C-alpha positions in Angstrom: 51.0 122.3 97.9 52.5 121.4 94.6 52.6 117.9 93.3 56.3 117.7 93.6 56.0 118.7 97.3 53.4 116.0 97.8 55.7 113.5 96.2 58.7 114.4 98.4 56.5 114.2 101.6 55.4 110.7 100.6 59.1 109.7 100.1 60.0 111.1 103.5 57.1 109.3 105.1 58.1 106.0 103.5 54.9 105.6 101.5 56.8 104.4 98.5 53.8 103.0 96.5 52.1 106.4 96.5 55.4 108.2 96.1 56.2 106.1 93.0 52.8 106.9 91.5 53.3 110.6 91.9 56.9 110.3 90.7 55.9 108.6 87.5 53.2 111.2 86.9 55.7 114.0 87.3 58.4 112.3 85.2 56.1 111.7 82.3 53.7 114.7 82.2 54.9 117.1 84.9 55.8 120.7 84.4 59.6 121.4 84.2 59.5 123.4 87.4 57.9 120.4 89.2 60.4 118.1 87.7 63.3 120.3 88.8 61.9 120.8 92.3 61.4 117.0 92.8 64.8 116.1 91.3 66.6 118.5 93.7 64.6 117.2 96.6 65.2 113.5 95.8 68.9 114.2 95.3 69.0 115.8 98.8 67.1 112.8 100.3 69.5 110.3 98.6 67.2 108.9 95.9 69.8 109.4 93.3 68.6 107.1 90.5 65.2 108.7 90.6 66.7 112.2 90.6 68.9 111.2 87.7 66.0 110.2 85.6 64.3 113.5 86.2 67.5 115.5 85.4 67.9 113.5 82.2 64.3 114.3 81.2 65.0 118.0 81.9 68.2 117.8 79.9 66.3 116.5 76.8 63.9 119.5 77.1 66.7 122.1 77.8 69.9 120.6 76.2 71.8 123.9 76.6 70.9 124.7 80.2 74.1 124.7 82.2 72.4 124.3 85.6 70.8 121.0 84.5 74.1 119.7 83.1 75.7 120.5 86.4 73.0 118.8 88.4 73.3 115.8 86.1 77.0 115.7 86.7 76.7 116.1 90.5 74.2 113.2 90.6 76.3 111.0 88.5 79.3 111.8 90.7 77.4 110.8 93.8 76.5 107.5 92.0 80.2 106.9 91.4 79.9 107.4 87.6 82.6 110.1 87.4 83.5 109.5 83.8 79.9 110.2 82.7 79.8 113.3 85.0 82.8 114.7 83.1 80.9 114.5 79.8 78.4 117.0 81.2 80.8 119.3 82.9 83.0 119.6 79.9 80.0 120.5 77.7 79.3 123.6 79.8 80.3 126.8 78.0 82.9 129.2 79.5 80.3 132.0 79.5 77.8 130.0 81.5 77.3 131.3 85.0 77.8 127.7 86.4 81.1 127.3 84.5 83.2 127.9 87.6 81.3 125.3 89.5 81.9 122.8 86.7 85.6 123.5 86.9 85.5 122.9 90.7 83.8 119.5 90.1 86.4 118.6 87.5 89.3 119.7 89.7 87.9 117.5 92.5 87.7 114.5 90.1 91.3 115.0 88.9 92.6 115.4 92.4 91.1 112.1 93.4 92.8 110.5 90.4 96.2 112.0 91.6 96.4 114.3 88.6 97.3 117.3 90.7 98.6 119.5 87.9 95.3 119.1 85.9 93.3 119.8 89.0 95.3 123.0 89.8 94.8 124.2 86.2 91.1 123.8 86.6 91.0 125.7 89.9 93.2 128.5 88.6 90.9 128.9 85.7 88.0 129.2 88.1 89.9 131.7 90.3 90.6 133.9 87.3 86.8 134.1 86.7 85.9 134.5 90.4 89.1 135.8 92.1 87.5 136.5 95.5 85.4 133.3 95.8 86.4 131.6 99.1 85.2 128.2 97.9 87.9 128.2 95.2 90.6 129.3 97.6 89.5 126.5 100.0 89.7 123.9 97.1 93.1 125.1 96.2 94.2 124.8 99.9 92.9 121.2 100.0 94.7 120.4 96.7 98.0 121.8 98.0 97.6 120.0 101.3 97.0 116.7 99.5 100.3 117.3 97.7 102.1 118.2 100.9 102.7 121.8 99.7 102.0 123.2 103.1 103.1 126.8 102.7 100.9 127.1 99.6 98.0 125.5 101.4 98.4 127.9 104.3 98.3 130.9 102.0 95.1 129.7 100.4 93.5 128.8 103.8 94.4 132.2 105.2 92.7 134.0 102.3 89.6 132.0 103.1 89.9 132.8 106.8 90.0 136.5 106.2 87.3 136.5 103.5 84.1 138.1 104.9 82.0 135.9 102.5 83.4 132.5 103.8 80.0 131.8 105.4 79.9 128.2 106.7 83.3 127.1 105.4 85.0 125.4 108.3 88.5 126.7 107.8 90.1 126.6 111.3 90.8 122.9 111.4 92.4 122.5 108.0 94.5 125.7 108.6 95.6 124.4 112.0 96.6 121.0 110.4 98.5 122.8 107.6 100.4 125.1 110.0 101.3 122.0 112.1 102.5 120.1 109.1 104.6 123.1 108.1 106.2 123.2 111.5 104.4 126.4 112.6 103.3 124.9 115.8 102.8 128.0 117.9 100.7 129.6 115.2 98.5 126.5 114.9 97.3 126.6 118.5 94.8 129.4 118.2 93.2 127.7 115.2 93.0 124.4 117.0 91.2 126.3 119.8 88.7 127.8 117.4 88.2 124.5 115.6 87.3 122.8 119.0 84.9 125.6 119.7 83.2 124.8 116.5 83.2 121.0 116.9 84.8 118.7 119.4 86.4 115.8 117.6 89.2 113.3 118.2 91.5 114.3 115.3 91.4 118.0 116.3 92.3 117.1 119.9 95.1 114.9 118.7 96.5 117.6 116.4 96.2 120.2 119.2 98.1 118.0 121.6 100.8 117.3 119.0 101.3 121.0 118.1 101.3 122.0 121.8 104.0 119.4 122.6 106.1 120.5 119.6 105.7 124.2 120.7 107.0 123.2 124.2 103.6 123.4 126.0 103.8 119.9 127.5 101.0 120.5 130.1 98.6 121.6 127.3 99.5 118.5 125.4 98.8 116.4 128.4 95.4 118.1 128.9 94.3 117.7 125.3 95.5 114.1 124.9 93.9 113.1 128.2 90.6 114.7 127.0 91.1 112.7 123.7 91.6 109.5 125.7 88.3 110.1 127.5 86.4 111.2 124.4 87.6 108.3 122.3 88.9 105.3 124.2 89.8 103.5 121.0 92.2 106.2 119.8 95.1 103.9 120.6 98.0 105.9 119.3 97.5 108.6 122.0 98.7 106.4 124.8 102.3 106.3 123.7 102.4 110.0 122.9 100.9 110.8 126.3 103.4 108.6 128.0 106.3 110.4 126.3 105.1 113.9 127.2 104.6 112.7 130.8 108.2 111.5 130.8 109.4 114.9 129.6 107.8 116.4 132.6 109.5 113.8 134.9 106.1 112.3 135.7 107.3 108.7 135.4 104.5 107.0 137.2 101.9 108.8 135.2 103.9 107.9 132.0 104.0 104.2 132.9 100.2 104.2 133.7 99.5 105.7 130.3 101.5 102.9 128.7 99.8 100.2 130.7 96.4 101.6 129.6 97.6 101.5 126.0 98.7 97.9 126.4 95.2 97.0 127.7 93.7 98.5 124.6 96.3 97.2 122.2 98.1 94.1 123.5 100.0 93.6 120.3 101.7 97.0 120.2 105.4 96.2 120.6 106.4 99.8 121.1 104.2 100.1 124.1 105.8 97.1 125.8 109.3 98.4 124.9 108.5 101.8 126.3 107.0 100.3 129.5 110.2 98.4 129.9 112.3 101.6 129.6 110.1 103.4 132.1 110.3 100.5 134.5 114.1 100.6 134.4 114.0 104.3 135.1 111.8 103.6 138.1 114.1 100.8 139.3 111.7 98.0 138.5 114.1 95.6 136.8 112.0 92.5 136.9 109.0 94.3 135.4 111.3 95.8 132.8 112.5 92.3 131.8 109.0 91.1 131.5 108.0 94.0 129.2 111.1 93.5 127.0 110.3 89.8 126.6 106.7 90.7 125.6 107.9 93.1 123.0 110.3 90.5 121.6 107.6 87.9 121.6 105.6 90.1 119.3 108.6 90.9 117.1 111.8 88.8 117.7 113.8 91.2 115.4 112.7 94.3 117.3 116.2 95.8 117.6 115.5 98.6 120.2 113.9 96.2 122.6 116.7 93.6 122.1 119.5 96.1 122.6 118.0 97.5 125.8 117.2 94.0 127.1 120.8 92.9 126.5 122.1 96.0 128.4 119.9 95.0 131.3 121.2 91.4 131.2 124.8 92.8 131.2 124.0 95.1 134.1 122.6 92.0 136.0 125.8 90.1 135.0 123.6 87.4 133.2 126.2 87.2 130.4 125.2 83.7 129.2 121.6 84.8 128.6 122.8 88.0 126.8 125.0 85.8 124.5 122.1 83.6 123.7 119.8 86.5 122.9 122.4 88.1 120.5 123.4 84.9 118.8 119.7 84.0 118.2 119.3 87.4 116.6 122.4 87.0 114.5 121.3 83.5 113.5 118.4 85.0 111.6 121.0 86.8 109.4 120.8 90.0 111.3 123.8 91.9 112.6 124.2 95.2 114.5 127.5 96.9 115.5 126.4 97.6 119.1 125.3 94.0 119.6 128.6 92.8 118.3 130.3 94.9 120.9 127.9 93.6 123.6 128.6 90.1 122.5 132.4 90.7 122.7 132.0 92.1 126.2 129.9 89.1 127.4 132.2 86.5 126.0 135.1 88.3 127.7 133.4 88.1 131.0 132.5 84.4 130.4 136.3 83.9 129.8 135.6 82.6 126.3 138.6 84.5 125.1 139.0 83.1 121.6 135.4 83.8 120.7 135.6 87.2 122.4 138.7 88.1 120.3 136.9 87.3 117.1 133.9 89.4 118.1 136.1 92.3 119.3 137.9 92.3 115.9 134.6 92.5 114.1 133.4 95.3 116.3 136.7 97.1 115.8 135.8 97.9 112.2 132.8 99.8 113.4 134.2 101.5 116.6 137.9 102.1 115.9 137.3 105.8 116.4 135.2 105.4 119.6 137.2 105.8 122.7 134.9 103.8 125.0 135.2 100.8 122.8 138.9 101.1 122.5 139.3 101.1 126.2 137.2 98.0 126.6 139.0 96.2 123.8 142.4 97.2 125.2 141.5 95.9 128.6 140.5 92.6 127.1 143.7 92.3 125.1 145.8 93.0 128.2 143.9 90.3 130.1 144.3 87.9 127.2 148.1 88.5 127.2 148.2 90.4 123.8 150.1 93.3 125.2 151.5 94.7 122.0 148.1 94.7 120.4 146.7 96.3 123.6 149.4 99.0 123.4 148.3 99.9 119.9 144.6 100.1 120.8 145.3 102.3 123.9 147.5 104.5 121.7 144.5 104.9 119.4 142.4 105.9 122.4 144.9 108.4 123.5 145.0 110.0 120.0 141.3 110.5 120.4 141.6 112.1 123.8 145.2 113.2 124.6 144.1 114.6 128.0 143.3 111.1 129.4 146.0 110.6 132.0 144.8 107.1 132.9 145.3 105.9 129.3 148.7 107.5 129.3 149.7 105.7 132.5 148.5 102.4 131.0 150.7 102.9 128.0 153.7 103.7 130.1 153.2 100.5 132.1 152.9 98.5 128.9 156.1 100.0 127.5 158.0 99.1 130.7 157.0 95.5 130.7 
């Protein structure tokens, strides 16, 4: 057993006093092959500072050796000293066998800095030297994926996938993700399946479910997302997606259950409360729906979707005063929304607050003057308020939108006769 092997064993056994004695002996008087073996072993074990000192000693002895420069750079990079690592990689000559590896390291550094063009230039230079090296194609794929250039990433990943020398490169998951991001959902499914055969993990299950839903395989999405929920109970975002795909399949009770489970996990997720309210309405549970909408608005009082749907529920229940209070509180914060202005007009009309209603209808008219349903509502109000000439104009506008509406034509005839 060599002295470097003895030293590594003592490090692994935690006998650091003895390990340090052997280490100092090798550092100061050891043969280069022992220093290199120990440095590589310590780097692998995570004793980076000790490995660095050995590589530096070797670099002094062999200043032109590219492998030592590369090892120094890798160790410095692991220590977070990237700028120093670049000094060594940039000093490696183009005819050195490790030059492509140095280019890969530099490309990785520049990609992390957001300098994608520089990173690509380094990788293309390495590819010119080793055109069939799968590691370079994989690195290019990762770069293009980081830039959101999904088609380019797919092309690189596919070269890796078909390369017989790809060895242990795990290509199925990144290829599946790139295909999904490019909207090629059907093509992604096989690669998700292969990726799961290699390793079961939450993100792959999530992506598989997402691609399956987008490809129209809702049952597959349900299967994968249910598996994800069981594998990782803290993967909160899956509950809402699972609920939506259940709803697509008209499995409303299962959808509501998925949302409720999500609320238990994340009680401050406003979208979950809102969606629970919508599902409750579909199932006819109006009281529960109201409770969920109130919870959503308690989390975010300006949550427009929840407010609009809640207001529609209050109107359906003929609780016009409450609806008015909800809308005016929202508007009191400086917010305004056309649909809510129309709802406010409608509620004030039914509360017989005609002057206020007229003001709101006039405001809503600027948004909905080309919407037949609004014009019919507005015209009805104007007739009831006694503004028949104004009503006649509004109904004429509605008839212009739909000349086949016989009822509107009859109303206009009656108005003209009065």
